[in-house]
C-alpha positions in Angstrom: -60.7 78.9 38.8 -58.0 79.2 41.4 -60.6 79.2 44.2 -62.2 76.0 42.7 -58.8 74.2 42.6 -58.0 75.3 46.2 -61.4 74.2 47.5 -61.0 70.8 45.9 -57.5 70.4 47.3 -58.5 71.3 50.8 -61.5 68.9 50.7 -59.2 66.1 49.5 -56.8 66.8 52.4 -59.5 66.7 55.0 -60.5 63.1 54.2 -57.1 61.5 53.9 -54.9 60.0 56.6 -51.8 61.4 55.0 -49.4 59.3 57.1 -50.9 60.6 60.4 -51.2 58.4 63.5 -54.5 56.7 63.7 -56.4 55.0 66.5 -56.3 51.2 66.4 -58.7 49.3 64.2 -61.2 47.1 65.9 -64.5 45.5 65.0 -67.5 47.4 66.5 -69.9 45.7 68.9 -72.8 43.9 67.2 -75.2 46.6 68.4 -73.3 49.3 66.6 -74.2 48.6 63.1 -73.6 51.2 60.3 -76.7 52.9 59.1 -78.1 52.7 55.6 -76.2 54.7 53.0 -78.9 57.4 53.0 -78.2 58.3 56.6 -75.0 60.0 57.5 -73.6 57.6 60.1 -70.7 58.2 62.6 -67.8 55.8 62.3 -68.0 53.5 65.3 -65.3 53.8 67.9 -63.7 50.5 69.1 -64.8 49.2 72.5 -61.2 49.3 73.6 -58.7 51.8 72.3 -55.0 50.9 72.1 -52.8 53.8 71.2 -49.1 53.1 70.4 -46.7 52.8 73.3 -44.9 56.0 74.2 -43.4 57.4 77.4 -44.9 60.3 79.2 -43.5 62.4 82.0 -45.0 61.6 85.4 -46.5 64.6 87.3 -46.4 66.9 84.4 -49.0 69.6 84.0 -50.8 70.7 80.8 -49.7 73.8 79.0 -52.1 76.7 79.4 -53.6 78.2 76.3 -56.7 80.0 75.3 -58.5 77.9 72.7 -60.7 80.9 71.8 -57.6 82.7 70.4 -57.2 80.0 67.7 -59.1 81.6 64.8 -60.2 79.9 61.6 -61.2 80.9 58.1 -65.0 80.7 57.7 -64.6 79.0 54.3 -62.3 76.3 55.7 -64.6 75.7 58.7 -67.5 75.1 56.3 -65.4 72.5 54.5 -64.6 70.7 57.7 -68.2 70.7 58.7 -69.3 69.4 55.3 -66.7 66.6 55.6 -68.0 65.7 59.1 -71.6 65.7 57.9 -70.7 63.5 55.0 -68.4 61.0 56.6 -69.4 60.9 60.3 -72.8 62.6 60.9 -74.1 65.8 62.4 -71.2 68.2 62.6 -72.9 70.2 65.3 -72.4 67.4 67.8 -68.7 67.1 66.9 -68.1 70.9 67.0 -69.7 71.1 70.5 -67.4 68.4 71.9 -64.3 69.8 70.1 -64.8 73.2 71.5 -65.6 71.9 75.0 -62.5 69.8 74.9 -60.2 72.6 73.9 -61.6 75.0 76.6 -61.4 72.3 79.3 -57.8 71.5 78.5 -56.9 75.2 78.2 -58.3 75.9 81.7 -57.0 72.7 83.3 -60.6 71.5 84.1 -59.8 67.8 84.6 -63.4 66.8 85.4 -64.7 68.4 82.2 -62.2 66.6 80.1 -62.9 63.3 81.8 -66.6 63.8 81.1 -65.9 63.8 77.4 -64.0 60.5 77.2 -65.4 57.2 76.2 -64.4 54.4 78.7 -62.6 52.2 78.9 -59.7 54.3 77.4 -56.3 52.8 76.8 -53.4 55.2 77.4 -49.7 55.0 77.8 -48.3 56.2 81.2 -44.6 56.1 81.8 -44.1 53.7 79.0 -46.7 51.2 80.1 -50.1 50.6 78.6 -52.9 51.3 81.1 -56.6 51.0 80.9 -58.5 53.9 82.4 -62.0 52.6 83.2 -63.8 55.6 84.5 -63.8 59.4 84.9 -62.6 59.2 88.5 -59.4 57.3 87.5 -58.9 59.7 84.5 -59.0 62.7 86.8 -56.4 61.0 89.2 -54.1 60.3 86.2 -54.9 63.5 84.3 -51.4 65.0 84.4 -49.8 61.8 83.2 -52.4 61.4 80.3 -52.7 65.0 79.2 -49.0 65.8 79.0 -47.8 69.3 78.0 -47.2 68.2 74.4 -50.7 66.8 74.2 -52.2 69.9 75.8 -50.5 72.1 73.3 -51.7 69.9 70.4 -55.3 70.2 71.7 -55.4 73.9 72.5 -53.6 75.1 69.4 -55.5 72.9 67.0 -57.4 75.1 64.5 -60.9 73.8 63.7 -60.4 74.6 60.0 -57.4 72.3 60.0 -58.9 69.2 61.7 -58.4 66.0 59.7 -61.7 64.1 59.1 -62.0 60.5 58.0 -63.9 57.3 58.8 -61.9 56.8 62.0 -63.1 60.1 63.3 -61.8 63.6 63.8 -58.1 64.0 64.5 -56.2 66.6 66.5 -52.6 67.5 65.6 -50.5 64.5 64.6 -52.9 62.1 66.3 -52.7 63.3 69.9 -56.5 63.0 70.2 -59.2 61.2 68.2 -62.9 62.0 68.6 -65.7 59.9 67.1 -69.4 59.1 67.3 -70.7 56.3 69.6 -74.0 54.7 68.8 -76.5 55.0 71.7 -78.1 51.7 72.9 -81.3 50.9 70.9 -80.3 52.9 67.9 -80.0 50.1 65.3 -79.2 52.5 62.4 -76.8 54.6 64.6 -78.8 57.7 63.8 -78.8 58.5 67.6 -75.2 58.9 68.7 -73.0 60.8 71.1 -69.5 62.2 70.4 -66.7 61.2 72.7 -62.9 61.2 72.9 -61.8 57.7 71.9 -58.0 58.1 71.9 -55.4 60.2 73.7 -51.8 59.5 72.8 -48.4 60.8 71.9 -48.5 62.3 68.4 -46.3 61.0 65.6 -43.5 63.4 64.7 -43.7 64.9 61.2 
């Protein structure tokens, strides 16, 4: 009975915002229409993301960490995967991007992180909102975007403790959001790719 109650509580926590910072709401492009109810459909990322303004330190470098050392409970991982499947779509696609993102940030692989981002991406650099339009610009501004605080939030995030809701998958207190993006020509959004849609300073607890 205690295990049943615990499982229900964990499942409920996974799909609620619980006061965490969220990416900005925006209407999806006309081509990105939600699939019929019978098909698990990724929530659509906005064409332009606008994280809340926050100052970041110029020239900072990400904190080093080994994402592989962050271990999870097998039961909790299954709960997260089940939530992703139900709310967003194929958890395998999300898990691959989540793990690649953590490893790339941990190793300081700027190009690998940039390759996982959806562009344009709006970020805050030194207190000013900036639109990063391509991977090349992201790499140039990497140390100002992936601050030590954001790097720690990404690399120390346990997969089993990820928050999942219709806005996507959230790291930490909102330092990163990942979501599914419908591929062109997929009217029901059954064909999608997973990308980073927001990188921002997290909200303090």
